[in-house]
N, C-alpha and C positions, 0 to 999 in steps of 0.2 A: 774534567772527564768524570771525577769522583761525584762532583756536585751535580750534574745531569743524572748519573744513575739513581741518585737519592732523591731526584725532584718529583717524582709521581706517586700516587697511591700505589701503583703495582709493586713498588719497592717496599712498601709496608707489609709484613706478613699478616698482620691484623686487618688490614684492609681487603687485600685480595682472597683471603680466607673467609672474611665476612661475606664477600660476593658470593663465594662458593655456596655458604650457607643459606644465603637468600634465594639464589636460583633453584639450588638442589631440593631446597624445601618445596618449592613451587611444583617440581616435578614429582616429588613424594605425594604430595596431595593428589596430583593428577593421575599417578599410578593408581593410588588408593580409590579414586572415584571411578576408575576403569573396571575394577573388580568388585566394587562394594556390593552389587546385586548377586556376583556368581555364586556365593554360598546360599544364596536364598531363592536360587532357581525353582524349587519344588515349591516354595511359599507363593511365589508368583503364580504358578499353576492353580494353586488353591484359594488364591483370592479371586473370588468371584466375579467382582465388578470388572475386572482386567479381561478375564477370557484368554489367557495364555496358555499354550502346551509348549512341550520340548522343541518342535519344530519353530514356533513362533519367537521361543526365547533365542534359538541360534541365529534366525535371521535377523532379529534385532541386534544381536552381538557383532554381526559382520558389518552393520551400519557404520561402526568407527572408521571402517578404513575406505569406504566406498568413495567418499568424494576425494579423497587423496590419491586414490589409483586412477581416479579419471581426471587428473591433472591439477588438483588444487596444490600438491607439493610443490609443482613447478612454479606457480603462480607465488606460492610462499617464499621460495628462495630468491625470486626476483624482487618481491617487497622487502625481504630482508637485506638484500645487497643495495638496493636502491634508497630505502628508508633508514636503515641502520638498526642495531640490535634494541634500542630503547622503545622506539615506535613499534616494531615486530612483536618486542616481549609484551608490551601493554596491551597490542592487539590480541595475541594468541590468548594471553591469561584472560582478557575480556570475552573471547570467544568461548573459552572453556565455562566461564560463569554463565552466559548466555545459554550454551548448550544445556547446561546443568537445569536451569531454570525452565526451559521448554520440556526437557525430560520429566521434570517434577510434575509438570500439567498433565503429562501422559500417565503416570502410574497414581496419582492422587485420587482420593475418593471424589472430590470436586468433578474431575474429570469423567468420573462413572457415572455421576449424577447429571452432568450437561453434557454428553458425549455429542460431538458435532456431527450431524446426519451426513454430511457430505464425505467425512472421513470413511464412511461404510460403503459409499456408491463405488469403489474401485477397490482393487486388490482384495477381495472379499476373504480370502484365506487368512489374513492379517487383521486382527481387531483394531479399531481405531486408537485404542489406547497403546498398542505396539507401535502404530504408525508414527504417533505422536512421540513417543519414547525414542525410536529409531531416528526420527528427524533430529531431535535433540542431541543423540549420541553422535550423529554425523557432524553437526557444527562442534561438538565438543572435541571429536576426534581431529578435525580441521586445526583447532586451536592446541591441541595435545603435540601432534606432529611438529607443527610450526614451532610450538615451545622447545621441542627436543632440540630441533636445529639450529634455534636462537641460542639456546643455552651452550650448545658446542662452540658456536662462534664467540660467545661472550667469554669462556673460559680460555679459548686460544688466544682472545686479545689479552686479558688481565694475566695470565700465566705464561706469555711469550717469554722466553728465556729462563722461565721458572720451573715449577714443578707441574708441568702441564698433564703428563699421563697420570701421575697421581691425583691430580684433581679430577679429571674426567673420570677414572676410576672410582674416586669417592662420589662422584655424582650419581654415577650409574648403580653403586652399592646402594646410595641413599634413596635413589627411585625405586629400586626392587624391594627395598624394605616396605614400601608402600603397598605391594601386593600382600606380604604378611600381614600387615596390618588390617587390610581388608578382610582377609579370610580369618582374622582373630576378633577383631571388633564388631563386624556387622551381625554374626548370629547373637553376639551378647547384647547389643543395643536392640536388636530386634525382638530378643525375648523380655528384656527390661521395660519394653514400651507396648508390650502385649495387652491388647483389648478383647474382653470377653472371650480369654482363652486362646485368640488368634495372635501369632506374634506378628509384629508391624514391619511393613515393607518400605514405608515412608521415613521412619525416624532414622535409621542407618544412612538413609540417602541423604537426608537434610544435613545429617552430621558430617558426612564428606562434602556436600555443595559447601557449606560453611567454611570448611578449611580450603576450599577453591578460592573463596573470597579472602581469606587470609593471605593466600599464595599471591593473589593480584595485588595486596597491599604491600607483600614483601618487595615485590618488583617496581612499585612506587620507589621504595625505598633506594633499590638497587640504580634506578635512573637517577637519582639526585648524586650518589656516588660517581655513577659513569659521567655525568656531565661534567663534574669538576675534576674527573681524570681526563676527558679530553681536552678540557681548558689547560691544564698542565702539560699536556703533549704538544699543543701550540707554543705555550710557552718556552719549551725547551727545544722548539723546531723540528721534532719528531713529527708533528702534523701541522696543517695549514687550517686557519678559520673557515676557508672555504676550499673544497677540494679542486685540484688540479685537473683539468679535463681529460687528462692522461690517466688519472687515478679514479674517476668516476666510473660507476656502472653503466654498461651499454647493452641493450638486449643482444647486440652481435659479438659480447662476450660469452653467451651461452653456446655459441657454435665453438668456441675454443674448448670449453669443458667437454663438449660431445665429441670433439676430434682429438681430444688427450687419450693417449695409449693408457697412460697410467690411471686416468679416470675409471677408464671401462675395466681394466685389470682388478682394481679395488672395489668397483661397484658390483661385479660378478663373483669376486671373493665373498664379498659380504652376503648377497643375495642367496649363493650356494650354501654359505656356512650357517646362516640363520634359518635357512629352509629346512635344515636338518636338526635344529633345536628346538625352535618354538612350536612347529607343526607336531613334532616328536612328543613335546610335553602334553599335547592335548589327547594323544593316544596312550602315554606311558603307563597311566594306572590301569586301564584295561588290558595293556599289554601284559603287565605283570599279574593280573589275576588270570589271565588264560594261559599264561606260560608257566607259573608256578603252582603246582596242585594245592588246593585248600587255601590259597591266599584270599582275604577278604578283600573288599573294596576299600575299607578303612586302613588295612594293613599296608596295601599297595601304596595309598596315598601317604601313608606314614614313612613308607620306604623311601619314595621317590622325593618326599620333601628336603631331604638331604642334598639334592643336587643344586638347587638354586643359592641355598644356604651357604654352601662351602663356595660356590662361585662369588657370592657377596664378601665373604671374608677374603678371598685371596686376591680379587681385582685391584684393590688400591695397593698391595704390596708388590704386585707385578707392575703396576703403573709407575711407583717409586724406582723400581729396578730400572725401567726403561729410561726414566728422567736419568738417572746416574751412571747407569752402565751403557743404554742402547740395546740393540740386537731386536728392534721391533719386528723387522721383516722374518727374521729367525723364528721369532716366537708366533708368528702366525702360521709358519710351516710345521711346527711342533704341535700346535693346535689342532691343526687340521690332521695329521696323523693320529694324534690320541683319539679324535673323533671316529676315524674310519675303524680302528681296533675296538672301540667301545661299541659302534653299532654291529661290528661284525661278531662281536661276542654276544650281542643281543640276537642276531640272526641265526647263528651256526652253532654255539656253545649253551647257552642258557637253557634252550629248549630241551637238549640231551641230558644236562646236569643242572635241573632247576632248583638251585641253591639260593635261598635267601641271602646268604653271606657273599656269595658270587654276584648276584644281583646289585647288592649294596655296594661292593666294592667298584663294580662297574659303573654304578650311577656315580659315586665319588670322583672316579678318574674322569668322567664325562663332565663333572664339574670345573674340574682343573682346565680342561680345553676350553670350556664356557669363560673361564677367566682371561686365558692366554690370547686368544684372538681379539675380544673387545678392547682389553687393555691396550693393545698394540696398535689396532686398526684405527681407531678413531684419532689418536693424536698424530697419527701419519698423515692424514688428509691435509692438514696445514703446509706440511712439507712438500707437498707435490701440487698444491692448487694455489694460485694467485689469490691474494687476501681480499681484493675487491671482489671476487666472484666466488669467495668460500662458503658463503651462505647458500648460494645456489648449488653449490657442488655437494654440501651436506644434504640439501632437499632432495636433489636428483638421486643421490644414493639412497636415502630413504625411500624415495618413490619405486626406484628398481626393486629395493626390499619388501616394499608392501605389496607389489604385484606377486612376488614370490610366496609370501605369507598368506596371500588371498588363495592362490592356485593349488599350492602343494596339500594343503589338508583336504581338497577336493579329490585329488590324484590319490592321495592314501586312503581315502574312503571308498573310492571306486575300487582300488586294488583290494581292499578289505572284503568288499561284496563278492568280487570276481573269483578270488583266490580262497576265500574263506580261513584266511590265517593271516600272520604277522611275518612270514618267512620274506616274502617278496617286499612288503613295505620297509622292511628294515634293510634290506639289500638296497633299496633304493635310497634309503637315508645314508647308508655306507657310501653309495656311489656319488652323492652329493660332496662327502667329504674328500673322496678321490679328486674329484674335479677342483674343489676348493684347493687341494694341496698342489694341483698342476698351476693354478692361478697365483698362488703364494710363492711358488719357485719362480714363475715369470716376473712377478713383482720384485723378487730380489735380484733377478739378473738384470731387469730394467733399472734399478737403483744402483747396481755395481757401475752401468754403463753410463748413467747420465749424472750420478752424484747427488741424490736427492736427500741422502742423510738418514735413510730410515733406520741405518744399523747404529747411528750414533746417538749419543746422549741428548736429553732435550735442554738440559741445564747448560747454561753457558757462563 
């Protein structure tokens, strides 16, 4: 029995953590690419051959989610469970590189000199360059979301019975660092490659696109390791060279996911929680500016930056706690309660006591919530979903989440226009927290009834 436990790469700490580095670096490069142009929005407007404005930039940015919301993520889950992590990972990384190449055509000076006439014959409010860039971003977005779910299944496979929550927490933290890398390096590279006093849009973009190619190469290395790992699983009898018909993915298995009570509880918990986090990030800087007298845009951004930074630091430690002590369902409940309190403070307390210190404390505490819920939610999915449909389950959860992330910012924007302030939007965010708490309670009750082990440690 001891020989069997030591017979695979998974039992080698060096091997499984090398896998984490390989796949997490790919997601780091992907997250960096997503935001590489965000600090250059005003520069894009000043680059005359592009013809962009604020509205164009916002529409282009929304393109990342478009195909995913309209069903690609469901297809991605089927591909993942039907074809496996190696094929799907290489496909997703290749789609990201392809999307980057198409996007480059849109923002390059070559496109400005050779703009295709047919691109201007429809949707005239969008310049042809933006349409091309948006199309590339749509392709990239498909690859990025597919890669995210593939990485989750990879870590569930390689860290089964090991430090799964820690590994998933570290992967999330590494990916989020990519956002900060984009914000830090993009302006520096843009300025360094300035021409005739005009900073470069293309240079930081190409730098980030090159990193995507490196991410693709990293995944090639992973496929070599995973192929050897699968052969070892066959050798010890944990898997067979050919899947048993009972273990193969069938389209009818999607029905089992959709009819699973636990799936819907965790999917709705996910969309409600993240809808109160990511859309809030978009409005947070402006909210602080309007709420605290005399606060500038730069000060507000500097204040809010501590929210994701603290989340990045805490998530791996919380994941390690879950691996060793458990209490995943309880953590989700606590995270939802903290979020309710924080958004309530933003809605009812901060406007009457506009203190930078109070704002910072609330932001930091909200960062704790953002660590608790993701660190406990994603490692819980393999415990409630059959492994053969795990990829589809992750993709379907991401699909539900993407719908919320598309619609909630529109709702908050409309409420801002109608009410002229942030009271109602913050109450809406707090209400999402209340609903998320209700679903977290339902999750814990169902776990207690059925014994999924959400409160048990991951390590065996």
